[in-house]
Steps between C-alpha positions, in 0.01 A plus 500: 500500500502229767758682719295819502428621855123551537487567877760704685449563872746731676501577874124457540359557849140527617395664826160493668394719790319291759277698732429355844172669582323445826176647375530754778260772602508773763285374787350738754661313792842536335446870455399548863798297626769655282395847390625661817849345467576586139197586289680580176723192508201277580292629210794473262568140599136390482466657155803305379361176638158557346646571156755221517798736484626402844651169393631452149744236390697471179500154343732423208338218304793502255857624539761556225370245247722456193467252212463471123287267289576423137252443222358146504616422854274328752594621847354361821460714811475316831505589869293469812164675542564869566844496335395768247435289188152635424609858569779460243256369239258785563783747441604321179135501387483876572217453747698674772810722461831433675611734778855496368680364198444458128327242280535467125261268315526439127172354378134452582429351844216260582441434871312239698546603861180452701164341432292758315781750432414702191142365478189709548257297714187636332618413150463156344787270416468601134515871582797455734698325227461808280570732795823321590611495137443874475699557821788306344483731198351252253262598222150354483605299194790344690274409793237344272769286333597356842150486651401139421839370612472687833149368572592143405810497723308644797214253459230750602283495185175455696570804717648731240214752523463478879638789711834385643389597853306172493809296405676276749865584571599201284302631202649846555852360484434284193371798305764741634788267412357426158467872423851579629662211312323546165515879466863478383673700774878519463535444876262284705502550879326231703450488876379207715142526369531177301478322837124568489441293186460124496797269442407433136477870419833571677665240277337661197630845606856374550489346151378829352774697679758255365368561146505877551872499575634221279290552189412870523813634674313704759612573856338372820539593865342226712436519876397178669530291817471189283867408468429221250335751265792743540748220424311391187449849361787722615870442425585808710352610834519797736480441875354792697535513878363780719475746211849439360639273231687225679622316193452468123605190308407159358162385632616178667768690690265779608226260616760312705604831657134580572451164670801533727421860596134427574413565863336163536817310404843459658618812681854638520419565865302285739128570507481469877740422784452454876833437674336431836298213353778403258260516206570641154250503214750516218299456181153474357491337159219445252511167317297399197352154431841380378672609820683787328539840668277755327388858560129430536243232566270413210125497548354150470839326502680330785772694679687524828620758748830387655662657807860445604533518879835492678547400864746318729221355712271215403131580537202269461129569446553802277178673393528727197241748373501674162232765465424658163371858500367726227753767408221755442336503844725252688202277585572134569394281205605156616724316746714189472563355850705183541317351805177490299661233283654311795838535331797450735770763458841502669791744496837325492840677524664663319221578252165363389273555202131525585283481190130574454373321190193639324341243264302762307563871561149650547589869456422750227805657330645786701728586789444394861649556846615200700487468878745238628488351848667203669449371855638212705328386820315834534819700444504735200814448293422773249204712393516710183173675411500619138880519470523282186312535170420237238352522153253265335502467122222396264431130463224280363337440841183333369670303221264656247745727320302797635594753765256660746394858437676710771205739518281211621756308704625526854848400611420130551415252226284199592509181294144395421275317255168582335217279382145536377223255586190464288175472694196345333 
């Protein structure tokens, strides 16, 4: 029955306890200084600090999630990094239990969540195929009947009897997807891991997922930051924001909502305002190579960052800096500084667009902090360190149809060429 509900999620919430531990210990100098004042209180407090009990914080990764998925539906799940998408998929895959709520799943679930999930590193590719099939509840006969098809799709014939701990992340994903897609699960759950594979394999995977739903009538939940892939594959999409479902509906509509609500795009409120200087930074927009507002830059493609600045006073010799920082450790990765290009920028009342054009975005896929600064004749008009985030999506940076392996790559991609020279 095509209208049969295969996934029912009711009031799901997930809480994590975050411990802020100082790694404390009871030092002799502390004892000597404080034992006279309140010995018992001092020892109690130091014990709490040392064990991490002193500071605990509750973090709700998901709050009151409700939705249903029918048999044969392909549902996209989108949202910013940290929105709770992966947590939801782990709950649906029964990797972690919900703190509150109820889930009903009718059918066998195959999951592809993280590189290497469900694989034993010491076992070969061949052995892991049989292991994964057994985990999915398949008989040895069923696995054998699918074996050649799995190996052919993954394209790892030469390394079939090599322990998977020696595989690259790309090889891991090819095999993992092939196993998940060919083992006939009723429900296939796929996280962003396909971003690791090369462009040709991604296209192959999207074609396989299309076949799974249209020809075989199976259900897919697909999480991705690649909006083009979501549009092609998913008629219906769920937008998650800060652990809650913001909206469910037709994919085009939901992606549009995601774009307009993205922190890096137009804001309902001004980003920054200084009444004394009569300066307002009203918007920061991300534009693609066609000049259209999008939610993310694309690696290897041209793009622009456009600021809308409002003022009633004309200002010449504007210098603008955009710093890009890693979101993991907040280290500066690169800087775009207008005076380095000898570009003349002027603010003209009542409002001016200042645009930084990037011919070829050199960043790996991921999320980054932006630092924005503007000065005029040694006067700072605004300075915003790390107040705005942007995302970078996968793109064919090298024009080879292949994507760099994240485990071997830093944040910056460098265009380069190779050659060999024969010496006699």
